C-alpha positions, 0 to 999 in steps of 0.5 A, spaced: 138 146 392 141 152 394 139 157 400 139 164 401 144 167 406 141 173 410 147 177 413 144 180 420 150 185 421 151 191 417 157 191 411 162 196 413 165 196 405 163 202 401 158 200 396 160 199 388 157 201 382 153 195 381 151 195 389 150 202 390 142 204 391 139 209 386 139 216 388 134 221 386 136 229 386 130 234 385 132 240 382 127 246 383 125 250 377 128 257 375 125 263 378 121 266 372 124 272 369 123 279 371 118 282 365 122 287 361 119 294 363 114 297 358 118 303 357 124 299 356 121 295 350 118 302 348 125 305 347 128 299 344 122 299 338 123 307 338 130 306 337 130 300 332 125 305 328 129 311 328 135 308 326 132 303 320 135 305 313 128 306 311 126 311 316 133 315 315 132 315 308 125 318 309 127 323 314 133 325 309 128 325 303 123 330 307 129 334 309 132 335 302 125 337 299 124 342 304 130 345 304 130 345 296 124 349 296 127 354 302 133 355 299 131 355 292 127 361 294 133 364 297 137 363 291 131 366 287 131 372 291 139 373 291 138 373 283 133 378 283 137 382 288 143 382 284 139 384 278 136 390 281 142 392 285 150 393 284 151 388 289 154 383 284 159 388 282 161 390 289 162 383 291 167 382 285 171 388 287 172 386 294 174 379 291 179 383 286 182 387 292 183 381 296 187 378 291 191 384 289 188 385 282 187 392 282 186 392 274 180 387 275 178 391 281 178 398 277 174 394 271 169 392 276 168 399 278 167 401 271 162 396 270 158 398 277 158 405 275 155 404 268 150 399 271 148 405 276 148 410 270 143 405 266 139 404 272 138 412 273 136 413 266 131 408 267 128 411 273 128 417 270 124 415 264 119 412 269 117 419 270 114 420 263 112 413 262 105 414 265 103 420 260 106 416 254 102 410 256 096 414 257 097 417 250 099 411 247 092 407 250 088 413 247 091 413 240 091 406 240 083 405 242 081 411 237 085 408 231 082 401 233 075 404 233 076 408 227 078 401 223 072 397 226 067 403 224 071 403 217 070 396 216 063 396 218 062 401 213 065 397 207 060 391 210 054 396 210 056 398 203 057 391 200 051 388 204 046 394 203 044 394 210 046 400 215 046 396 221 052 392 219 056 399 220 057 397 228 057 389 226 065 389 227 065 394 233 059 389 236 063 383 235 069 386 238 065 388 244 062 380 244 069 378 244 072 382 250 066 380 254 068 372 252 075 374 254 072 377 261 068 371 262 074 366 261 078 370 266 073 370 271 072 362 270 080 361 270 081 366 276 079 362 282 083 355 280 089 360 278 089 363 285 089 356 288 094 353 284 099 359 283 102 358 290 103 351 289 106 352 282 111 357 285 113 352 290 114 347 285 119 352 281 123 354 287 123 347 289 126 346 282 131 351 282 133 348 289 134 341 286 138 343 280 143 347 285 143 341 290 141 347 295 141 342 301 146 339 306 150 334 304 147 329 309 140 330 306 143 329 299 142 322 295 147 317 295 149 318 288 150 326 289 154 325 296 159 320 293 161 324 288 162 330 292 170 330 294 173 332 300 175 339 302 182 340 301 186 341 307 193 341 309 192 334 313 189 331 307 194 334 302 200 331 307 196 324 308 195 324 300 203 325 299 204 320 305 200 314 301 203 316 294 208 310 294 214 314 294 218 310 300 223 316 301 217 321 301 213 317 306 219 316 311 221 323 311 214 325 313 214 320 318 220 323 321 218 331 321 216 333 327 210 337 324 207 331 321 209 334 314 206 341 315 212 345 313 212 342 306 206 346 304 205 353 302 198 356 303 192 353 300 190 359 295 183 359 292 184 358 284 178 359 280 174 352 280 179 349 285 185 350 290 192 351 289 198 349 293 206 349 293 209 343 296 217 343 297 219 336 297 224 333 302 231 331 300 231 325 296 225 326 293 225 328 285 219 332 282 218 327 277 217 321 282 210 325 284 208 327 277 209 320 275 203 318 281 198 323 278 192 318 278 194 315 285 195 322 288 188 324 285 185 318 288 188 320 295 185 327 294 178 324 293 178 327 286 178 324 279 185 324 275 183 329 270 181 334 276 188 334 279 194 338 275 201 337 277 206 343 275 214 345 276 215 352 278 221 355 278 223 354 286 227 348 287 224 341 289 217 344 289 211 341 285 205 346 284 198 342 285 192 345 282 186 341 285 179 342 282 172 342 286 169 335 284 165 336 277 167 343 276 171 341 270 165 338 267 161 344 267 161 349 261 164 355 261 159 359 257 159 363 250 165 367 247 165 374 247 165 374 240 158 371 240 155 376 246 159 382 244 157 385 237 161 391 238 168 387 239 173 389 234 180 386 233 187 389 233 192 384 230 198 388 233 196 390 240 190 385 241 189 378 244 184 373 242 179 371 247 180 364 247 177 361 253 178 360 260 184 357 264 183 353 270 183 358 275 177 361 271 180 367 269 180 369 261 185 366 257 187 371 251 192 369 246 196 374 242 197 373 235 202 378 233 208 375 228 207 368 231 206 362 227 201 357 230 200 349 230 194 346 234 194 338 234 190 333 237 186 326 236 180 326 231 174 330 233 176 333 239 175 340 237 181 342 233 178 346 228 173 350 232 179 352 236 183 354 230 177 357 227 175 361 233 182 365 233 181 366 225 174 369 227 177 374 232 182 376 227 177 377 221 175 383 225 181 387 223 180 389 216 187 390 215 188 382 215 188 378 209 187 370 209 189 364 205 185 358 207 186 351 205 181 346 209 184 339 207 178 335 210 172 339 206 166 338 210 164 345 210 167 348 217 170 354 213 165 356 208 163 362 212 170 365 210 168 365 203 168 372 201 173 374 206 179 370 205 183 371 198 183 364 197 179 358 200 180 351 198 176 345 201 177 338 199 181 332 201 184 329 195 191 329 192 188 335 187 186 339 193 193 338 196 196 340 190 192 347 190 194 348 197 201 347 196 201 352 190 197 357 195 203 356 200 208 357 195 204 363 192 205 366 200 212 364 199 213 369 193 209 374 197 214 374 203 220 374 198 217 380 195 216 384 201 223 382 204 225 386 198 221 392 199 225 398 201 226 398 209 221 401 213 215 399 209 209 396 213 205 390 210 198 388 212 198 381 216 197 375 211 195 369 215 196 362 211 192 357 214 191 350 213 187 345 217 188 338 217 195 339 214 197 332 216 193 330 209 198 335 205 205 331 209 202 324 207 200 326 200 204 321 195 203 325 189 209 328 185 209 334 180 212 333 172 219 334 175 218 328 180 218 332 186 213 330 191 208 334 194 208 331 201 213 328 205 219 331 209 225 331 205 228 337 202 225 336 195 218 336 198 214 342 196 209 343 201 214 341 207 219 346 204 214 352 203 212 351 210 219 351 212 221 358 208 215 361 211 217 359 218 224 362 217 223 369 215 215 370 214 214 373 221 219 379 219 214 381 214 207 379 217 206 373 213 204 367 218 203 360 218 197 357 221 196 349 221 191 344 224 193 337 224 191 331 228 194 324 231 201 327 230 207 322 228 214 324 225 211 322 218 205 327 218 208 332 222 215 333 221 220 335 227 222 341 223 215 344 222 212 343 229 218 346 232 218 352 227 211 354 230 211 360 236 205 358 239 204 350 240 197 347 243 194 340 243 188 337 245 187 330 248 193 325 245 194 318 246 201 318 248 207 322 252 211 321 246 205 325 242 205 330 247 212 331 246 211 332 239 206 337 240 209 341 245 216 340 246 220 336 251 221 343 255 213 343 256 212 336 258 218 336 262 215 342 266 208 338 267 204 339 260 200 333 259 195 333 253 196 325 253 192 325 260 186 329 258 180 325 256 178 324 249 171 326 248 170 328 255 175 334 255 173 336 248 176 343 247 181 343 252 188 345 250 195 345 253 198 351 250 206 353 250 207 360 248 209 366 250 203 370 247 199 367 253 200 369 260 203 363 263 203 363 271 211 364 273 215 358 273 210 354 268 212 352 261 205 351 259 197 353 261 191 349 260 185 352 257 178 351 256 176 354 249 169 357 248 165 353 243 163 357 237 158 353 232 157 354 225 151 359 225 155 364 230 161 363 226 157 366 220 154 372 224 161 374 226 164 373 219 158 377 216 160 383 221 168 382 218 165 383 211 161 389 213 168 392 215 171 391 209 171 393 201 169 387 199 173 381 197 173 376 191 175 369 194 178 364 189 177 357 190 182 354 186 189 357 183 189 359 176 194 355 172 194 359 166 199 363 164 195 368 160 192 374 165 187 380 164 190 385 168 184 390 168 179 384 169 183 382 175 183 389 178 176 389 177 175 382 181 180 384 187 176 391 187 169 387 188 163 391 191 167 397 194 166 404 190 173 405 191 180 402 194 186 404 195 192 403 190 196 399 195 191 395 197 189 393 190 197 391 189 196 387 195 190 383 193 193 382 186 199 379 189 195 375 193 191 373 187 197 371 182 204 372 185 207 370 179 204 376 174 203 381 180 208 380 185 213 385 182 208 390 180 209 397 183 204 403 183 207 405 176 205 398 173 198 399 176 197 406 174 200 405 167 194 399 166 189 404 168 191 410 164 191 406 158 184 404 159 182 411 161 180 409 169 187 412 172 187 412 179 186 419 183 186 422 190 180 421 195 181 424 202 189 425 201 190 418 198 190 415 191 185 410 190 182 406 184 174 407 182 170 401 181 165 405 176 171 407 172 174 400 171 167 397 170 166 402 165 173 401 161 172 394 161 165 395 158 168 399 153 173 395 151 169 389 151 164 393 146 169 395 142 172 388 141 165 386 139 164 391 134 170 389 131 169 382 131 162 383 127 
């Protein structure tokens, strides 16, 4: 049995872990947190509410709609003021003077004087209008009462009741009383609702114009607004273009690249700036980066244009205001001005507006024309608008072939000497013979005595690619289409291109989707004015406009098919092109079929009457007297020189070599000889018609 030993002395060794006593440590509780003051909590809550997106959206919405109404009122007031005063004209005069365009300033000053004269005339009329109005009211009331009494008399006679004499008059009085009662009932609510309707109208005007600060506009509108073009933004866009030499040069410049830039000028619906590139950077390196440059400038690609001016190592940037190029440019002056006329020799056709917003007008004098582009981009409308303007010059003659046949040229029936419409091989044959007839007329003119003046003859073929692609051949196995030396259409066009302009015989063609097969090189390069709508590739752009224009910045292949419908890139000396550029971009006016018909009706009224042929007559036999009657048309008399020209256009084989003596011989034999009227020799429609009637009558009698 073991015993426990109890040590009576204190151990000096430190206790081990097993023998150490347990020590309890008491940790006091943390002091309670100080309460957050009420004003701090309130401030935080207010800040959270104030900065919450819902609150910000609400504030923006309230400010936006309030400013829409306020600024809408300002816009309406400004429009009313401009309409009643000459302030609009004065602004345009100051702008023209600031731009150094004295010609435009004089034009606007003349318009201002006309406006003031018309306003003065209207104010003078107001002095007499009260008396005239009172007389009109008195006469109108008297006539109305008389008519009602007369109607009552008729009713009294019909019914046998004398009281019916005043029945219409009393019914009219009752009706007027009913109207007064209706006005009394409606007047109170109208006065209450009227101000709200007026405010709603002002709000609508302000909303359409986005008449509010950018921060208050909706997100989808704010995001479409591009930044204003400043020197720093242009330099930054060029630095980030991805051209190492350009970025390095800008970094090394002491002024951070500012010396590269010329002044930023307002140019139409955008701005324009010339950039002198540093040594080692080629202009085509910047041209090739158009999309990236546009995005660096917060614009779409179609809103930035890069051209090469005359100065060495310089590119000219034109940057549109965001969305400006998607806005319509307004109607053509041909539609809005019923008094407009044309002058083939000295005038210019109003075709549209350039990117600066200035009117773009094209001279057609002795210039062959070619318009091309992808399908359904506005080619026919652009070509037709030029023909519509030129039709207002009564001396111009037209030979027209539409190889689409959709009726786009129907309004020229009765205006064109020949109008062939249709897409088949037979229509191509007819159009080819029409162009060959124009070649014969050209040769006749070329052989005329020196100094002879000839009326303009426009040979117009729309959808000309159909003719070049036609596989049909004639009896001698000569193809109508193609681009070989024996191709009839190709050779006829080439002959007119070579010599036609000297005698005012001009070739106009419209084609689509150009290739070397449907638009041969010799034909496209024979046109003095070449214009292109949107195209698919740069190679097509070179076919349409030529290498020089494309190398100078022309890029119809960068236009947006469908969205840029009616926008043309033009290379021609007949239109004003900024110095140093080889082409110009024009947004053409749209003239619909109804407006085009109205214009041709005005053109027909200027002429003596034209009989339009819809096919080429293949018969060898012809009736000179009947043909003379046909070309005279509805005019009472036509000058002999015009009769000869129309006969030659009608049948060049039969009448191409006719002189005045030949015409006089035929008419004298029929007792319908020409005579002098106002000092010129003319042919009478009545005399020719009487001669035809007598001849036909004699023929009928002898046959019996």
